[in-house]
N, C-alpha and C positions, 0 to 999 in steps of 0.2 A: 735200402735204395739210397743212392747218393744224391746230393742236391745239385741242380744244374748251375747254382750260383757260386761265384768264387768264394774261397774260404774266408777272406776278410769281410765279406758281406754277411755271411751266416752269423747270427747272434747280434747283429747291429740293429740300430733303429730302422735302417732300410729293410733288413730282413723281417723285422716285426711288422712294418708297413706292408711288405709284400705278402705276408701270411694272414693279414687281417681279412675278415669277411668283406665283401664288396661294399656293403652299406656302411660299415665302420670306416673303411678307407675313404669313401666319398665324404663322410662327415669330417674327417681330418682335412681332406683337400678343400672343403668349403671354407675352412678357416684361412686358407692360403689365397683363394679366389672364390668369390661368392656365386659363380655360375655353376648351376647343377650340371649342365651339359659338359662344361670344362672338367668338372670333378669326375663325372662318369667316364669321360674319355681317358683321363689320366689313370684312373683306377683300373679301367678295363685292360690296359696294356701291361699290367704287372705280370710277372715279376721283373724288376729292374736290377740289372747286375751291379750298377754303381750309381752314385749320385749324378754324375754327368749325364747318364742316359735318362734318368728321371727328369732332370732339368731340361734336356732337349725335348722330351715328350711334352712337358708342360709348356715350353715355348711354342711348339707346333700347335698344341691345343689352343693357346692364347691367340696365335695368328689366325686361327680358323674360327674364332668366335663370331657369331652373327651379331648384328646390332642389338637384338633382343637379349642375347647372352651378356653383352657388355652392360646393357641397362640393368639387368638382374644383378650382376656383380657390383656395379657402382652403387646400387641401392642399399647394399649391406655394408658398404665402407663407412667408416666414421671419420669425421674431421680430426686432424691432428691437434692435440692439446699441448699446452705448455706444462712443464713440471710445476707442481703446486707452489714451489718456492720462487718462481719467476715474479718479477714486479707486476703489480696490479695493472699498470698502464700497458704492459706487454700483453696481459690477458685480454684487456679491452680491445687493443688493436687487432689481435688475432681473431677474437670473436667477431668483430665487425667485418674483418676481411673475409672470414669464412661465410658469414651471413650474406654478404654481397655476392660472393662467388656462387653459393648455393642458389640464391635468387636468380642469378643470370643463367646458370647452366643446369640447374635442377638436380644436382647430386653433390656429394661431399668432394672436397678437393683432395685428390690423391697425388702423392709424391713419394718416390722411393729415395730415402736418404742414406742408403747403403753406400759406404765409402766416405761419408762425411763425419767428422768428429761430432760427438754429442753437443759440444758447446756451440757448434755452428747450426744446429738444427733449427732453432727459432728464426734466425736470419734467412736460412734457406727456404723455409716455409713461407715467410712473409714476402720475400723477394719473388718466389715462385708464383704465389697468388697474384701479386701486383703485375708481374710480367704476363701471366696467362689470362688476366682479365681483359686484355686487349684483343684476344683471339675471337674469331668467329666461331659459332657453335660447332661446325664440322671439324675445324682445325683443333679445337680444344678436345673434342671427343677422341680424335686420333691420338693426341698427346696423352689423354687420360688412359686410353687403352694401353699405350706403351708403358706408362707408369704403373698401371695395374699388373702388366706382365712382369715388369721388374720387381714389383712387390711380391708377386707369387714366387718368383725365383728366390728372393731373399728369405721369404717365410719357409719355403721348402728346405733351403740350405740350413736354416736355423733348426728346423724340425729334425733334420738328419743328425744334428749335433746334440739334440735333447730328447732322447727316447722316452723320458718320463712324460712328455707331452702327449704321446700317442694314446695314453689311457685317460687323459684329462679332457677330451673333447666333449663339449656340451653344445648340441645343436641349437639350443634356445638362446645362445649368447654370441652371435656372429661378430659383434663389435668388441667383445671382450677378448683381447689377445691371450693366447695360451702361453706365449713366450714374448720376450722383447723382440719386436721387429723394427725395421727401419722406418715404420710409419706410426709408431705409437707415441704417447706423450713424451715431449722433449723438454 
């Protein structure tokens, strides 16, 4: 029997993802976005013929998340950390900014740094926190939802490039990235 997927997909990370049992696929997806409903929805629409189709499905699922789904996903996100070689003063400034943000909004600060060079990440994170601290809760929640959607896109794209990560998923460590993503330590 021939596969309904294009030849370039067969044997790829996407093909491995498409072939996974549903529970395993959902565990992989939970590392991209921590909403169980989102992960179930994206996993349920497999097989995906290409990455663009997977990303479109992930976007659609993100836009359809209920407030409880967003709360669940934000609860497992971790605050961005600086690279250990960053100056001590920078670590203190970022830790204080994260603490203030989390106190005000009740969840970790999420920002997608995809497209920004690594050397700009600390400045982007600090500027983002400072800018977003002035938001009302509803406005910040909408921005956080969009940043989470963008993070899921970046994480899925990275996963598609790194098939070895498909076997490395550990559900007990949602804040431990399986691969470098645009939201991990900078």
